C-alpha positions as CSV (number, residue, x, y, z in Angstrom):
1,M,162.9,61.6,15.7
2,V,162.3,61.0,12.0
3,S,164.4,63.1,9.7
4,L,163.2,65.1,6.8
5,K,165.0,62.9,4.4
6,E,163.3,59.7,5.6
7,I,159.8,61.4,5.6
8,A,160.4,62.7,2.1
9,N,161.5,59.2,0.9
10,I,158.5,57.5,2.5
11,C,156.3,60.0,0.5
12,F,158.1,59.4,-2.6
13,L,158.8,63.3,-2.7
14,S,162.0,65.4,-2.8
15,E,162.7,67.2,0.5
16,T,162.0,70.6,-1.0
17,R,158.5,69.4,-2.4
18,F,157.7,67.8,0.8
19,L,158.4,70.9,2.9
20,H,156.5,73.0,0.3
21,L,153.4,70.7,0.7
22,F,153.7,70.5,4.4
23,K,153.6,74.3,4.7
24,E,150.9,74.6,2.4
25,K,148.6,71.9,4.0
26,T,149.5,72.8,7.7
27,N,150.4,76.4,7.6
28,L,153.5,75.4,9.7
29,N,157.1,74.9,8.6
30,F,158.5,71.5,9.3
31,R,161.1,72.6,11.7
32,R,158.6,74.4,14.0
33,Y,156.4,71.2,13.9
34,Q,159.3,69.2,14.9
35,L,160.1,71.3,17.9
36,W,156.4,71.5,18.8
37,N,156.3,67.6,18.7
38,K,159.3,67.3,20.9
39,L,157.9,69.8,23.4
40,I,154.5,67.8,23.6
41,K,156.4,64.6,24.1
42,S,158.4,66.2,26.9
43,L,155.5,67.4,29.0
44,P,154.8,64.0,30.9
45,Y,158.7,63.7,31.5
46,L,158.8,67.2,32.8
47,K,156.3,66.4,35.5
48,E,158.8,64.0,37.1
49,H,162.2,65.3,36.1
50,S,164.0,68.6,36.3
51,I,164.0,71.1,33.4
52,T,167.7,70.3,32.7
53,D,167.1,66.7,32.6
54,T,164.1,67.2,30.4
55,A,165.9,69.3,28.0
56,Y,168.8,66.8,27.5
57,Q,166.4,63.9,27.3
58,F,164.5,65.4,24.4
59,G,167.6,66.6,22.4
60,F,167.8,70.3,23.3
61,T,171.4,71.7,23.8
62,D,170.6,73.0,27.2
63,S,167.9,74.1,29.6
64,S,168.0,77.6,28.3
65,H,167.3,76.5,24.7
66,Y,164.4,74.3,26.1
67,S,163.0,77.0,28.4
68,R,163.1,79.5,25.4
69,T,161.5,77.3,22.9
70,F,158.8,76.1,25.4
71,K,157.9,79.8,26.2
72,E,157.8,80.8,22.5
73,T,155.6,77.9,21.8
74,F,153.2,77.7,24.7
75,G,153.5,81.1,26.3
76,L,154.5,79.7,29.7
77,T,157.7,78.7,31.1
78,P,158.6,75.0,31.9
79,K,159.3,76.2,35.5
80,F,155.7,77.4,35.9
81,L,154.3,74.2,34.5
82,S,156.7,72.0,36.6
83,S,155.5,74.0,39.8
84,L,151.9,72.8,39.2
85,K,153.0,69.1,40.2
């Protein structure tokens, strides 16, 4: 994952200015966007692997953190989604 510092440097902005503009243009805070992006990328992996393996593969501290974030974001549990295999 690309860090805030790297993105701000690429855009020739300070980190705080980048965060301000990102929120203004997308109506999302950058951290929430990064979590959403990780979760979206994890969906195909989740189809073939366990929730725990998916959580670790995509940088979550444990399966509880992944499941909680997943449910907050999508309104479904990863267990429900993986049961649709």
